N, C-alpha and C positions, 0 to 999 in steps of 0.2 A: 836222821828222821823220814824225809821225805823221799829220799832213794830206796830203803827197805822197805816202805809202804808200796811203793810202785814194781817193785821186786815180788811182794807178797801178793799183790793183785793179779799180776800176769801169770803168776804161779796158779794161785785160785781160779784163774777164769781156763788155764787148760787144764784143767784137774775133774778126775771124773767126776767128781760130785755135782759139777758145773757141764756136764754135757750135755743132759736135756735141756736145762735152759738156754744155753751156748745156743746149740741149733732152733730151737725155738726164738731167738733173739735173733740172730742172722737169719732168718725165713722172714719172720716182721716185718726189718728194716728192706729186707730186698723188695718183699711184696707191697709195702707203702710206696716205694722209691720209682718202684714200676708201675703204682700206679698213678702217680703222680708225674710221672713219664708220660704215656699213655696218656692222660688226660691234657695235661699240656701240647702236647703235639695232636691233641684230635682239634682241641680249639685254633690252634696256628694254622691247618689245614684249613679250616671253615672259613677263617680269616681268609685267607689266601683263595682258595676258589670262588669267593665273594667279592673280593677288592685285586683283580689282576685280570689278567688278558687270558684267562684259562680255556678261555674256547680260542681260539688263533695261535695259543703256544701253550698247550697243554705239558709238551714235553718239560719245556723249563720248567712249569710250577712242580712235576715233579720233584726234580731234584732241585727246586727248593724248598720242598718239605724233608727234602728227605735231609738236604743238609741240616736245616732246621731240628729236627729228629736231631743228630747231631749231635748238635751247638745246645739242644736241651740237658744231654748225657752230660754234661759240662758242666751246665746249669746245676745239678743236681750234688753236688759237692758244694755249693752252696747252702740246699736246703738239707744237706745230711745232717747239721747241730740239732734242727727244729726234729727233725724226723726218730733223731736218737733220744731226744727229751719224752715225744712218747714212746718209746720203746723204755725207756727207761723206766715211766711214771708206771708203766704197767707191771713188770718185773721186778721191780726196787726189793719189795717186802719179800719175795723168794730168794734172790739172790744175797741179800745182806745178810738172812737165817744163816744160809749155808757158809757163809766169812764170820761171824757170829759164833755160831757153835765149832765152825772148823780152826779159826785162828784163835781166838778165845775163850774156851770153852768153862773158863772159870768166873766168866764176866754174865750178868743177867742179860738175858734175851731182848732185841728193843721190843715192843709195840707195835704191831702192823695198823697201817692210817687207813681210816676207812680206803675203802675201793673208790668211792666216788671223788674223795679231796685229792687223792693219788692221782688222777687222771686230771682231774681242771687243775693240778698244780703242773702234770707235764703238759698239757694243753697251754697253760697260761706261759710256760716258760717257749715252749715251741712258737708263740704268737712273737713274744719278744725276739728272738733270736732270729725267725724269720725276718721281720723288721731289720732287725740289727747285716742282718748279711745280704738282705736287698739293696743298701745303701753300700754295702760291700764289694756288690758287683756292680752299683752305678758306678764304682770307679777302679771300673775294669780296663780301662785304656790309658790308666795312669799307673804304671808299671812298680813294684817298686810299694808305692802309697797303699793300690790295692789288698798285695797280701799280707804289710802289718796291720791295715784295719780290721779285715780279716781273721787275722794271728791274736791281736790282742783285744778286740771284742771277743770274739769267741770262749777265750783264756779266762776272760773274767765271767762270764756267762754262765761256760760250760762248769767252770771252779766254785762261783755262788751256786745256780741248782742243784748239783750233784751232792755238794756238802750238804746243803740244807733239808733234802733228802734223806743223805744217812745218817744226821742229826737227829731229827725230826721224829726217828724210833723213838728215842730217849728223851727229845726235849718239844717244850713246844714249839712253835712255830717259833714268835717271837726270841724265845731264848736261843733258835738255834741261828738266827738271824743276827740277834748278839751276839753270837761264840765264833760265827764266821767274822766279823767286822774285828772283834779280839784276832783273829789271826788272819786278817786279810790279806799279808805279805805271803804267808805260809799257802793259804788256799789259790792264791792265785797262781803260784808257780803250778799248784798241784793243775792247775786250770791249764798251765800250758802247755802241760806232758799230754793234755786231754785235745787239746787243738791241734800240738801236735801228732797226734795217733789220727784226728780227723784229716791230713791232707795222704796220709799214706795209704793209695789205694787199696781196696782188699782187705788191710789191717783194719779199714775205719768202720768195719762193719761190727768190730767189737767195742768200740767206745760205749755203746751202753752199759754193757756188764765190766768193762773195766773202769769206768768212769764211777758205778755203784762200788766194787770192792776196793779202787781206789779210796774211794772217802771213807768207806766203813775203818778200815786202816788209821787213817787218817784222822779221823774225830775219835778212835779210841786213843789213839799217844796223845793229842789235844789234851782228851780229856784225863788221862792220867798226868801228865806233866803239872795240869792245873790242881789235881788234886794234892800232889805231890807235892807242889807250892804252898796251897792252903797249909796243909801240913806242917 
């Protein structure tokens, strides 16, 4: 079930129907990452210029700022799950509707959540993801452990939030959370796929749309399996 859902999601993300949303999603993700990087480098540069021997050694300060900017690029890997949550909250209904109409034409189309609720949901997830990934970053100098924490924590968070975004088009927030709990292992494994995508440079820019498409397929399959079991 999960492998079929993942294959269908990748096919959908690269399909012509997704092209417009794909470029907007990538553009927004890059823009947000660039904004965060610029703000952090400016703050770091301001701190260095006011707490160092910049008057005596301006060249050294310049190298420090340059190296810090390069280091902050690495930091963006830890911030990407939070950024992708905001992007996903913005595009979830447009992307989910394309998947539903294309791959499940005989099924009812889900109801779009109010924009404000989707945005708040994405921001809530972004805040939680940011907190968890800062903890993983704090373990940076513990090789192996930091990657494990980063991967497992994001597998859980990405699986939970993307699934509830997709299921929330058909269920109330409480029902979507309940369905996720009933299928926690399947959703967690799906989250592992998303966490793996986050670790792959360039490809990780597709995380928001791939996550939405994957969880739309997964929710549909789980819902049909539950219906068949009840019958």
